[in-house]
N, C-alpha and C positions, 0 to 999 in steps of 0.2 A: 378429448384431450383430457390426459391424465392429470389431475391437480398436484402442483409443485410439491405438496406436503405429502402426497401419497406416492412420489416418484421415489422408489427405492433406491435407484442407483445415485440420485442426487443428495438423498437424505445421508446415505451411507459416506459419501464423500464430504457432506457438509459437517455431518455428527463428527467424524475422525478428526477434520481441520478445526473443530471447536474445540477439542482435547489439545491438540498439536501446538495451535496459536497461542492456548493458553500457558502450556509450558514454554512455549518461546518468551511470552511476556514475563513468567516468572523468573527465567534464567536472565534475560536481558537486563532485568532490574538488578538482580543479586550481582550479574559479573562486573560492573564497577565497583561494588563493595566489596567483592572478592580481592580486585586488584588493590583497592585501599587498605584491605585488611594485612596483604602480604607486603606492600610496598610502602603504604603511607603516602604515595604521590597521585595526586588529582590530574596530574600532567599524564603519566602513565596510564591512567584510567582513560583519558581522555584518546590518548593513541589507540587503545584496543576499539575503542568506538569508531574512530575513523578509520581504523583497518578494516573493519567490518563493511563501513560505508563504502569503502573504495571497492573492496572485492566483490559487492554487488553489482556497483556500476560497470566494473571489468567484465563480469560474468554475463551482463544483461545481454547483448546481442548473442555472443555463444550459445546461451540457454535457449535463446529464440530457435536457432538452427537446431539444436537438439530435438527440441518439442516437435518439429516438423519432420527429423529424419529419422527418429527411432520409435520404438512401440512406447507411447506415453504411459500405460501403466508400468512398465519396467523403468521407465526414467523416473517415475516418482517414487518408485519401491526403491530402487538404488539410492536417490537423494534422502530418502528417511533412513535407510540403513545407514548412510555415512554419517549423518547426523546424530544417529542412535549411538553409533561406535564412539563419535568424539565425545559428546556429552558423558557417556557412561564411563570413558576412560579419564575424564577430567574429574568427575566424580571420586572414581578409585583414588586417582593421585593426591586428591584432597584429603581423603580419609587417611591415605599413608605417608602425609607430611611432605609430598615430592611435588607439588604443584609449584610452578614458577611461572614468570612472565612469559617467557616465548612459549612454554605449552598454553597459556591462554590465549595468546596471540593465534597459534597454529588452529586451536579449537574455534576461535572466533572467525577466521578465514574459513574453515570447512563448512561451518554452520551457514555463514552467510552465502558462499557458493552454492551449496547445497541447496538451501532456502530459496537462493534464485532461481534455480533449474526446477525446483519444486513449484513453486508461485506459477512460472509462466506457462508450465506445462499444464498445471490444474486450469489456469483460464484458457488455454487452448483447447484444452478437452470437455471445456463446459458445455458446447454446443451440441456434441456427439449423446449427450444424456438427457438434454433440456431442450423443450419445443422451443421453434423460433420465436412464438408470441410470448413465450415465459421467461424469456433469457434476462429481460430487464428485471423482473422479480428475482431471479435468482443471483443476479449480480446485488441486489438490494438485501438479501439475505446474507449473502457474503460480507457486504459492509457493516451489517447490525453484527456478524460474529465478530468482526475485527474491532469495533467499537466497543463493544460487550467484553471482551476479554481484554482490553487496554484499561478497563475500569477495574476489573477483578485482579489482573496480572499482578501489579505493584504491592499491593498490601499483601497477596500472599506469598509472594516472593520474600518480601519481608519477614514475613511470621515465620516460613521457613529456613531462611537464612540466621535468624535468631537462635533456631534451634538445631541448626548443624549446618554447617557452611556447605556441605554436599549435598544436602537434600533438594535444593532447586533444581540442580543437573541431573539428579536421580530421576525426580518428577518430570522434568524434561525429557529424559531419553524413554520414559515409560511412555509418554504421551506420542511419539514417534512412533512407538510399536502400536498404539492405538490406531494411528493414522494410516499404517501398513495394514493392518485387519481390515478395516473399510476400503482402501483401495484394492485389495483382494479379492475381496467379497463382491466387487463390481462386475456384473456378468457383461455388459455391452462391451462392446469394442469403443476404445477413446479415441479413434482418428478413422479416417477413410483410409483405402487400400493407398498405399506407398509404390512409386516406379521401383521396379528391380535395380537401377542403377540412379542412386541419388547425385544431386548436384555436387560439384565441389565447394569446399568450405568457402571461397571466397565468392563463387558465383551465389550462393547459398544467402550470404550475407547481404551482399548487394541486391538480390531479390526482394528482401523485407523494405530496405531503405528505397529502393525504386518504386514500389508498391505505395508507400507512403508519400513520397516525392511526388506522384503522378497525381494524388488525389487532393484538389484544393481543399476539401474539407477537413482532411487529415494534416494538413499544412497550417490549417487556421487553429485546430486543435492544439498543436504544441505551442503555437504562438500565443495561446490563452492562457495553457494549462501551465507552463512554465514559470512565467511571472507569478500566475495565481497562486501554485503551491510554495513558491520562495518566498512568498509575502506569508501567507498563514504560518509556516515553520517559523520566520523571522520575528512575527507577531507574537507567536505563542513562547518562543525562546526568550524575547524580550520581557515579557510580562515575569515570568520565572526570575530571570536574572535581576529584574529591577526589583521584585520583592524580597529576593535573598540579599541585596545589597541595602534595603532597608531594614534587616535583622528581623523581618517576619518569620515567626514559626515554621519548621519545616512542613506540620501538618497543615497549618493554614495554605501555604503555598500548594500541597497536594489538594485541597479543597478546590483551588482555582482550576488545576488540572482536570479534576473531576468535573466541574462545572462545564469544562469545553468537552469533556469526552461524552457528557450526559447530551447534549447537544448535537452531537453527531449520531449517537445511538437513535434517540427519538427521531431524526431526521431519518434514520435508516427505516424504521417501521412506517413512516408517511410516504418514504419514497415512491411504492408503486402507485399511490394515488397522484403525486405531484407531476409523476413523471406520464402519467395518462392523461393527466389535464392538461399540461403543457408544452410537453414535448422538448427534444434535445435543445434546439436552438434559442426559444426563450428562457429555457433553464440556464444556460450558459450565458445568456446576456444578463438575467436576473441576480445571478450568483456574484458575479463579477460588480454590478453597479451596487448590490448590497454590502460587499465587503470593503470596496471602497469608502462607502458611507458609514459603515459600521466600525471600521479600523479608526477612522477620524474621531469617533466618540472613544474610543478606546486609547489613543492618546492623550485625550482630556482626562481620563480617569487612570492613568499609568501610575504605579505606585500602591495601587488600591486592588485588593481581590474582584472589586466588582468590574475591572479591566477586562477579566475574562469573559462578561457575560454579551458583550458584543460579538467577539470570536464564535461563543456557542451559537448565538443566533445564524452567524454565517453558516457553520456547519450544519444547520439544521437542513440547507439547500443540497449540500455535496453529495450525499449519498445518491440524492435524486439526479442529480446530474451526472454521476458516475453510472449510476443504473443505465441512465439513457445512453450513456456514450458507449459502454462496454457491451451492452445489450445490441447497439446498433452494430458494433464492430464484429462481435461474435457471428451476426446474421449475415452479414454483407462480406466478409474477407473468406474466401476460399480455403477450405480446411487445410490443405497443404502448405497455407500461408500464415496461418493463425498466430503458431507461434514467434515468428520473426516480425509481423506487424506488430503484437502486442509490445515485444522487446524494444521495439524501435520507439512506440508511444510511451512505455515506460521510463526509458532512458530518456529521450527527450523531455518528458514532462517533470522527472524527477530529478536530474542531474544538478541543477541549480540549488537545489534544496539543502546540498551539503555544503554548501557556501553561506547558508543564511544563518545559523547559530555562530559562526566566527565572524560575521559581519555584525550581528547583532551585539553580541559581546563585546565589540570593539567599538561601536557607537554608543552604548550606553557608558562604558567606561570613559569615554574622552568627550562624551556631549551629555546626552540625557535618554531616559526610557521614551520621553516623549519623542524626541528627535528621531530614535530608532524607529518608532512605530510609525511616523510620518514619512521615513524614507521607504519603508515597506509598502505603505499605503500607496505612494506614486509607482511602486511597480505594478501594483495591481489596477490601479488607474489607468496603466499601459495596456494591461488585459480588456480593461473596459472599452476604451477606445476600439482595439482589433475586434472584438466581440461586435460592438455597435455596427462597424462600417465592412467587415469582411463579408464579400462574396462567397466565400467557401463556406461559411457557416449558413449563409442564408439559403443555399441550395445542397441538399446532399443526397445519398443515393438511398434508396429504401429496398431491403432486401427481398429475394424473389424465394420463398423457404422451401418451393419444391425444386430449385435448381442449385441452390447454395450461391448465386450470383446477384448481382444488384441492377436495379433499374432506376432511372431517372426518378427524382421525386423531391418533395419539400416537406421539411418538418414544420407544422403548426400547432395548433391546440390539440391534434388528435393524439398526440404522443404516440404514433408508429415509430416502431423501432426497424 
C-alpha cells in the first residue's frame, strides 16, 4: 500500500486546499473589517457573517445530492471558479470605489454556497483516492490543514488589509486558482460509475436522511456531536466576549484564540496514534467527559486568558475523534451515498452552532461569562450522558474494503475504522 505521503492524488488535493483554505481564512478575517470600513456598523458586519452561515446551512443537503449525482471533479472546479470570480469581482470593485454592502452580501452568499459544495464533494471523493486503512490518517491531515490555516490566516489577513483593502480578496482569488490546478491534475476518477438515470431530487434528498436514520450509530453521532459542537463554539465565543468586555487588548485576545488553535493543531498531529490506540467509541466518550470537566475549569477562569487553556486541551482530542468518525463513514458508506450522508451529518452536527454566539453574547451581557460557560458545559454534559449510554455507539459497523459495504463489528482499543 502506497504511503499517504507518497499518494500523488491525495497530495495534489491536499496541497491545493492548503492554499485555498489559507485564502479563505485571510478573506474571512478581512470581510468584517471591510464592512466596518465602508459602513462603520458592527451590526451590518454581523449581518454579513450570519448570511454566510445561513447560506451554508441551506446549501448543505443539496450539496450532498450534487456530490452524488454529477462528476465530482467538475463540481469542485465549478465551485472554485464561482468563488474565484466572486472574490476577483469584489477586489476590482474595492479598487474602483464601487464596493457596497449589497455587493459584499452577494459575494458572501456565493462564497459560502460554493464552499459548501466544494467541501462536501471533496470529503465524498476522499475514499476514491485513499485506501480504506489510510482514511483516518487522511482526515487527520485535513484537520491539521484546517487548524494550521486558522492560525496563519488572521494575522496575514490583517497585514494584507492594512497594505490595501483589496489585497486579501485578490489573494483568495489566487488561492482558488491554485486549488483548481490541483484538482485538474488528479488522474483518478473521484467517484464510482453512476446510473444513467439519476434519482429525482426529492428521492435523492430522502435517501441520505433515510440512510442516517436507519443506522443506530449515526443517530448516536448526531445526538453527541450537535451539543458538543454547540458547546465548544459557545465557550470560545464566551471567552472572547468576556475578555473584550474587560478591556483586554486585542492582541491578548488574539493570543487566547491562538492557544485554542494550537491545541487543535497539536491534536491533529497526534490523531493517528490516538485513533489507532483507542478507536472511535472510546474517543467519543473521552472527549465528551473531558470537555465537561475542562469547561468547568474554564468557567472558574473566565475573564482571564488562561480560560482558553482548558478549551485547548479539549481540542487535543477533537481531531482524533473526527479522524476516526469520518474515516469510518468514508469506508462504510456506499460511494453513491457519500455526499448525502456527509451532508446530513454536517447539517445535524453543526446547525446548533449558529445559535451559540448569540446565546453566549446574551448570557455574558445579562449574567456573566462564568454563567455562560456553565450553560454550555451543561450542553456538553448531555452529550457525555448520551455517549456513555448509547447502544448505537457501543456497536458500530466495520468496513469491508473489498466490497465497500459494512459488516457487524465493534470498536474498541484496536482503532479499526
